[in-house]
C-alpha positions in Angstrom: -46.8 19.7 -21.1 -50.3 18.3 -22.2 -53.6 18.1 -19.9 -56.1 17.4 -23.1 -56.3 13.7 -21.9 -59.6 12.1 -22.2 -61.9 12.9 -19.0 -61.9 8.8 -17.9 -58.4 9.6 -16.8 -57.9 10.7 -13.8 -56.1 13.8 -13.2 -53.4 14.2 -10.4 -52.7 17.5 -9.4 -49.2 18.1 -7.8 -48.3 20.9 -5.9 -44.8 22.5 -4.8 -43.1 25.5 -4.6 -39.7 25.4 -3.3 -36.5 23.6 -5.0 -36.7 20.7 -2.4 -40.0 19.9 -3.3 -39.3 20.3 -6.8 -36.3 17.8 -6.7 -38.2 15.4 -4.7 -41.9 15.4 -7.2 -39.8 15.5 -10.1 -39.9 11.7 -10.4 -43.0 11.3 -9.5 -44.4 14.0 -12.5 -42.0 12.2 -15.2 -43.8 8.4 -13.7 -47.0 10.0 -14.0 -46.5 11.5 -17.7 -45.2 8.1 -18.6 -48.3 6.1 -17.0 -51.1 5.5 -19.6 -53.8 5.7 -16.9 -53.4 9.1 -15.0 -53.0 12.5 -16.1 -50.8 14.9 -14.2 -51.5 18.7 -13.7 -48.5 20.3 -12.3 -49.0 23.6 -10.3 -46.3 25.8 -8.7 -46.5 28.4 -6.2 -43.4 29.6 -6.7 -42.5 29.8 -3.3 -38.9 29.5 -4.4 -38.9 31.2 -7.8 -35.0 31.3 -9.3 -34.1 27.9 -7.4 -37.4 26.2 -8.6 -36.9 27.4 -12.0 -33.6 25.9 -12.4 -34.6 22.2 -10.8 -37.5 22.3 -13.3 -35.3 23.1 -16.3 -33.3 20.0 -15.1 -35.9 17.5 -15.0 -37.7 19.1 -18.2 -41.0 19.9 -16.4 -43.4 22.7 -18.0 -45.8 23.6 -15.1 -49.3 23.9 -16.4 -49.8 26.7 -13.7 -47.6 28.7 -12.2 -49.2 31.2 -9.9 -45.9 32.8 -9.1 -47.1 34.0 -5.5 -43.7 34.7 -3.5 -43.4 38.7 -2.8 -40.8 40.3 -1.3 -41.0 40.5 2.5 -44.0 38.2 2.5 -44.4 37.0 6.0 -45.5 33.3 6.3 -49.2 33.7 7.3 -49.1 35.9 3.7 -47.7 33.1 2.1 -50.2 30.6 3.6 -53.0 32.6 2.9 -52.0 33.2 -0.5 -51.6 29.4 -1.0 -54.6 28.4 0.1 -56.3 31.5 -2.0 -54.7 30.8 -5.2 -55.1 27.0 -4.7 -58.6 27.0 -4.3 -59.5 28.7 -7.8 -57.0 26.1 -9.2 -59.1 23.5 -8.1 -62.2 25.3 -8.8 -61.1 25.4 -12.3 -59.4 22.1 -13.3 -61.1 19.5 -10.6 -58.5 17.1 -10.0 -59.2 13.5 -8.5 -56.0 13.9 -6.1 -53.8 16.5 -5.2 -50.3 15.5 -4.2 -48.0 17.1 -1.9 -44.1 16.6 -0.8 -42.9 17.5 2.3 -43.4 20.2 4.8 -43.6 23.7 3.3 -45.9 26.3 3.6 -46.7 25.5 0.1 -47.7 21.9 1.2 -50.0 22.8 3.9 -51.9 25.7 2.2 -52.6 23.2 -0.9 -53.4 20.2 1.4 -56.1 22.6 3.4 -57.1 24.3 0.2 -57.9 20.2 -1.3 -59.4 18.6 2.1 -61.9 21.5 1.8 -63.0 20.6 -1.3 -63.2 16.8 -0.3 -60.4 16.1 -2.9 -58.2 13.4 -1.6 -54.7 14.5 -0.4 -51.9 12.6 -0.8 -48.7 12.9 1.0 -45.2 12.6 -0.1 -42.4 12.3 2.3 -45.2 11.4 5.0 -44.2 10.6 8.7 -41.2 12.3 9.5 -40.8 14.4 12.5 -38.1 15.9 14.9 -40.4 15.7 18.2 -39.9 19.3 18.7 -42.6 21.7 17.1 -40.6 25.0 17.0 -37.6 22.7 15.0 -37.5 22.9 12.4 -39.5 25.6 11.9 -42.5 26.0 10.5 -41.7 22.5 8.9 -42.5 20.6 11.9 -45.7 21.8 12.5 -46.7 22.0 8.5 -46.1 18.0 8.8 -47.9 17.2 11.2 -51.0 19.3 9.9 -50.8 17.6 7.0 -50.7 14.2 8.4 -54.3 14.9 9.9 -56.0 15.4 6.6 -54.1 13.5 4.0 -55.9 10.3 2.8 -52.8 8.4 1.5 -49.6 8.7 3.1 -46.5 7.8 1.0 -43.6 6.8 3.8 -39.9 7.1 3.1 -39.0 4.2 5.6 -40.4 2.5 8.6 -39.3 5.1 10.9 -41.6 7.3 9.4 -44.7 4.7 9.2 -44.2 3.6 13.4 -44.4 7.7 13.3 -48.3 8.0 11.5 -49.4 4.9 13.3 -48.4 6.7 16.6 -50.5 10.1 15.2 -53.5 7.9 14.6 -53.4 7.3 10.8 -54.8 3.6 9.6 -52.0 1.6 9.0 -53.9 0.7 5.5 -53.7 4.5 4.2 -49.6 4.1 4.7 -47.4 3.0 2.4 -43.4 2.2 3.0 -41.6 3.8 -0.5 -38.5 4.5 -0.1 -37.7 8.2 -0.7 -38.1 9.8 -4.4 -35.1 11.6 -3.8 -32.7 9.1 -4.7 -34.4 8.5 -7.4 -33.6 12.3 -8.5 -30.2 12.1 -7.1 -29.4 8.6 -9.4 -31.0 10.5 -12.7 -28.8 13.7 -12.0 -25.7 11.9 -11.2 -25.6 9.8 -14.0 -26.2 12.8 -16.6 -23.2 14.5 -17.8 -23.4 18.4 -16.3 -20.3 20.3 -16.1 -19.0 21.6 -12.7 -18.6 25.0 -12.9 -16.4 25.5 -9.6 -12.7 25.1 -11.1 -11.1 23.9 -7.6 -13.3 21.6 -7.3 -12.7 20.0 -10.9 -8.8 20.3 -9.6 -9.4 19.0 -6.0 -8.9 15.3 -7.2 -5.8 15.3 -9.7 -4.4 17.3 -6.6 -5.1 15.4 -3.8 -6.9 17.5 -2.0 -10.2 16.7 0.7 -13.3 18.8 0.2 -15.5 19.9 2.8 -19.2 21.1 1.1 -21.2 23.5 3.4 -24.5 24.2 3.3 -26.3 26.3 5.4 -29.8 28.1 5.9 -32.3 27.1 8.4 -34.5 29.5 10.0 -33.4 28.5 13.7 -29.9 28.6 12.8 -30.2 32.6 11.9 -28.2 34.7 14.3 -25.5 33.7 16.6 -25.8 29.8 15.1 -24.9 31.1 11.7 -21.8 33.2 13.1 -20.7 30.0 15.4 -21.1 28.3 11.8 -18.6 31.0 9.8 -16.3 30.8 12.8 -15.6 27.2 12.7 -15.3 27.1 8.8 -12.6 29.9 9.6 -10.5 27.7 11.7 -11.0 24.7 9.7 -10.0 26.4 6.7 -6.4 28.0 9.0 -5.9 24.8 10.4 -6.2 22.3 7.5 -4.7 24.6 4.5 -4.9 21.8 1.6 -8.5 21.2 2.8 -10.6 23.1 0.2 -14.3 24.3 1.7 -17.3 25.1 -0.6 -20.1 26.9 0.3 -22.7 27.9 -1.8 -24.0 30.8 -0.2 -27.7 30.9 0.5 -29.9 33.7 -0.8 -31.2 34.7 2.2 -29.2 38.1 3.1 -29.0 37.1 6.9 -27.3 34.0 6.2 -24.4 35.8 4.0 -24.2 38.6 6.0 -23.0 36.1 9.2 -20.9 33.9 7.1 -19.1 35.9 4.2 -17.4 38.7 6.4 -15.2 35.6 8.3 -14.1 33.4 4.6 -13.9 36.4 2.3 -10.3 36.4 2.6 -9.0 32.9 3.0 -7.8 31.3 -0.1 -9.0 27.7 0.4 -12.8 28.7 1.1 -14.7 29.1 -2.0 -17.9 30.8 -2.1 -20.1 30.5 -5.2 -23.8 31.3 -6.0 -26.5 28.3 -5.3 -26.1 26.4 -8.5 -28.6 24.0 -10.3 -29.9 21.0 -8.6 -27.8 18.6 -11.3 -24.4 20.3 -11.3 -24.7 20.4 -6.8 -25.7 16.7 -7.4 -22.1 16.1 -8.7 -20.8 18.7 -6.2 -21.9 16.3 -3.7 -19.9 13.5 -5.7 -17.2 15.5 -5.7 -16.7 16.2 -2.0 -15.5 14.1 1.0 -17.3 15.3 3.3 -20.9 17.2 4.0 -21.4 19.4 6.7 -25.1 21.3 6.3 -28.2 21.8 8.2 -30.4 20.5 5.2 -33.0 18.0 5.4 -32.7 16.4 2.0 -28.9 16.2 1.6 -29.0 14.1 4.6 -30.7 11.2 2.6 -28.7 12.6 -0.8 -25.3 12.3 0.5 -25.4 8.9 2.4 -26.5 7.3 -1.2 -23.2 8.6 -2.3 -21.0 7.3 0.0 -20.5 11.2 1.5 -20.1 11.0 5.5 -22.6 14.0 6.9 -22.4 16.3 9.8 -25.4 17.7 10.4 -25.8 21.4 11.9 -28.8 20.6 14.2 -29.6 19.5 17.6 -32.1 17.2 16.2 -33.1 15.5 13.3 -36.7 14.2 11.6 -34.1 12.2 9.6 -33.2 9.3 12.7 -32.6 6.7 10.2 -29.2 8.1 8.7 -28.1 8.8 12.5 -28.9 4.9 13.6 -27.8 3.8 10.4 -24.3 5.9 10.8 -24.1 7.7 7.5 -25.1 11.1 9.5 -24.3 12.7 12.9 -26.0 15.4 14.6 -23.6 17.8 15.9 -25.3 21.0 16.4 -23.8 24.6 15.9 -20.6 25.3 18.6 -17.7 26.0 16.7 -15.7 24.0 18.6 -17.9 21.4 18.4 -18.0 21.4 14.1 -14.1 21.7 14.2 -13.6 18.4 16.4 -15.9 16.5 14.3 -14.6 17.8 11.4 -11.1 17.2 11.9 -12.0 13.6 13.2 -13.1 12.7 10.0 -10.1 14.3 8.2 -7.2 12.9 10.4 -8.9 9.2 11.3 -9.5 6.9 8.3 -11.4 4.7 10.0 -14.0 7.2 11.6 -14.5 8.0 7.9 -14.6 4.7 6.2 -17.5 3.7 8.6 -19.5 7.0 7.7 -18.6 6.6 4.2 -19.3 2.8 3.9 -22.5 2.7 6.4 -25.9 1.7 4.5 -28.2 4.2 2.9 -31.7 3.9 4.4 -33.6 5.8 2.2 -34.5 3.2 -0.3 -33.7 1.9 -4.1 -34.1 4.7 -6.0 -37.6 3.5 -7.6 -39.8 5.1 -5.4 -41.7 7.2 -8.1 -42.9 4.0 -9.8 -45.0 2.9 -6.3 -45.8 6.2 -5.8 -48.1 5.8 -9.4 -49.0 2.5 -8.4 -50.6 3.5 -5.2 -52.2 6.5 -7.1 -53.6 4.3 -9.5 -55.1 2.0 -6.9 -56.5 4.8 -5.3 -58.2 6.4 -8.4 -59.1 3.2 -10.2 -62.7 3.5 -9.5 -62.7 7.2 -10.3 
């Protein structure tokens, strides 16, 4: 990617560090690359190294700056300190006209603070999400509230997010409801030919088998909650021998230690390594039900008509709950089993969730984002 554009072209520095961030900023980066007015400067912290690289490769994005800051066993404070210090040096060298961050990770919070302290406008993509509990998800709820206090422009995915920002005192003229760029990314990925490397998935439809896709990684679910999820997966696999359960095992060894021993001897549970974004999008498309504690999947799966059962007690994405595409079920084994069973056994219950309207946009959010950036920087 070239950054040798004319000095008259305002420079937008896009900072991200994790796979979910990469997925949601990728459409904006591609739109900035195609724009004739703005120049993108892509900076990655590599808070998630391998998974981040996979997404960049799928979208053909080559970062201009790779800070590669993650170290084994690093604490949240260690990550935050590294992000602020390293991003500050990049800001000093490249002098961007605006900094765009997405979501609620430690990378987002640290980069926003570094830019704010240099009086560089911060643009917050996916602004206004709130769970209402400062400790859940942790530390994401705190991070996004911090960024909301210092951002100049807030790109909110929905009207609910806009109302959250207004309640926090953000001026109305600084909030723009654009939809969620995750839908832009998902549509692009699903339309791209991709081989699914899980043979059981490839054969499932011809065999008439239902597929349950399970992903779990949240810090607040580590420990007994994660063990409960594993117990529920085992019972579902035993009660429904024709059901195929696919579990992309998160890299966190605590997640694997809680779940893997409970399912490793089951023929209809397939444990796989995390797959790159394009293939994962096709995995969602080939699944029938999604069981997850992920935030982004609550937005992605409904746009493909997949019911989502969320392994959390609250969510910062209530729009999908209100629309009926998502249901909060917590992590009690009995509850997980009953809710998955209901969707497997009750065709009407399944149709009601699968056919509900996805509230997260039309797949054109990235273009709207670039238009707003042009308005912000038109006088630069």
